[in-house]
N, C-alpha and C positions, 0 to 999 in steps of 0.2 A: 514846416508844415507841422499840424498837431491832428494826430489821429486819437479819435476816442472810440474805443470797441464797446460794443452794447453791453457785453458782459461785464465790462468795468464802468460803465457810466455812473457817476455819483448821483444818489437818490437827493432830491431836497424837498422841503416840507412847507410849502407857502401856506399862509393862513386863511381860513375861510375855504378850504378845499377837503371834502369829504368823500370817503370811497374812491380815492384816485392815488395812484403810485405816480409820482412824477421823478424824471431823471433828466439830468444836465448832459446834453450832447456835446455842446462846445460852448466856451466862454464860462466866466466864473471860476468854479472849483474843476471845472472838466478841461481848463486850459486858456490860452491866450486868444483875446479876439478884441479888436480896435473898436468895433462900433455895435455889433450886436452879439446875442446869444441865442442859442437854440435848446428847446426842452421837448420832451416827449412825455406825454401823460397818458397813462391807461384809466379810463374811467370804468369802474364796476358797475353792473347794473344798479341803478338808484344813486349812482355817485354824481357829484358835481361840485360847482362852486357857488358862493352867494353873488348877488348883484351888487358889482363894484366896479370901479373905473380906475385908470392907471393914468398917470400923465405923459405915458408914451404910446405909440402906436403898436398894435398887435397883429401879427398875422398868423392864422391859423389854417391847418391842412389835414381833413379827416383821412387817417391812413387805413382804417378798419373801423367797421361798425357804423352807427349812426350818432350823432351828437345834436343835441338841440342847443342852440344859442339864444338866449333871451335878452332882448334890449329894450330901451325905453324909446317910446317915439311920443315925446311929449309927456302926457300924464299916462299914457297907455303902455302897457307891456305888449311885446311882439315876439313871438317864437319863430325860429329860422331853423330848419331841419336840413342838416348837412350828412350827406352819406358819402362813400368812399371816394376820395380824391376831389371831393368839393373843398373851397376854402373860403375864408372870410377875412375881411380888413376891418379892424377896429380903431377909430380914431382916438388920438390923446382925449381923455376925458370922458369917452362913450363908456357908458355903465353896459356890462355884459355878465350874464351867468350861463355857465356851462351845465349841462343836465344830460344824462344817460337813461332815458325813458324805457329802454329796451330790457330784454333779458340775457343780451350778450355783451361782453366787454367791447368797449371801443377804444381806439389810440387817436390822438391828435397831436400834430407836431406844432410847436409854438416857435416864432421868430420873433424877437423883440428887441430894438434898441436898449442900449443902458440909459438908465435913468441919469439925466442932466442933474448936477449938484450946484 
């Protein structure tokens, strides 16, 4: 078993993330995992990511606050507002941007498989 205490969770610094503090809860530098890793991101008001895609599936769960996920639907952008305990799945290659449009911090859990090489 691998236990990661919140107080000791290592920070990581993904590109194209602004106004966010990201912690690794399991996998990578937080400890062993065979297939997936878990991250926790705290989004400050006005914080978020750019509209990007990855080659693997992403699962998000809002733990606190409100997070807007922007996706592409053909040539149009769509906004999906997630509140506490709402979740979303993004398919491999699906572009997304995370935004905190509120005046309160938000926290979102990310579960993601390791990238295939």
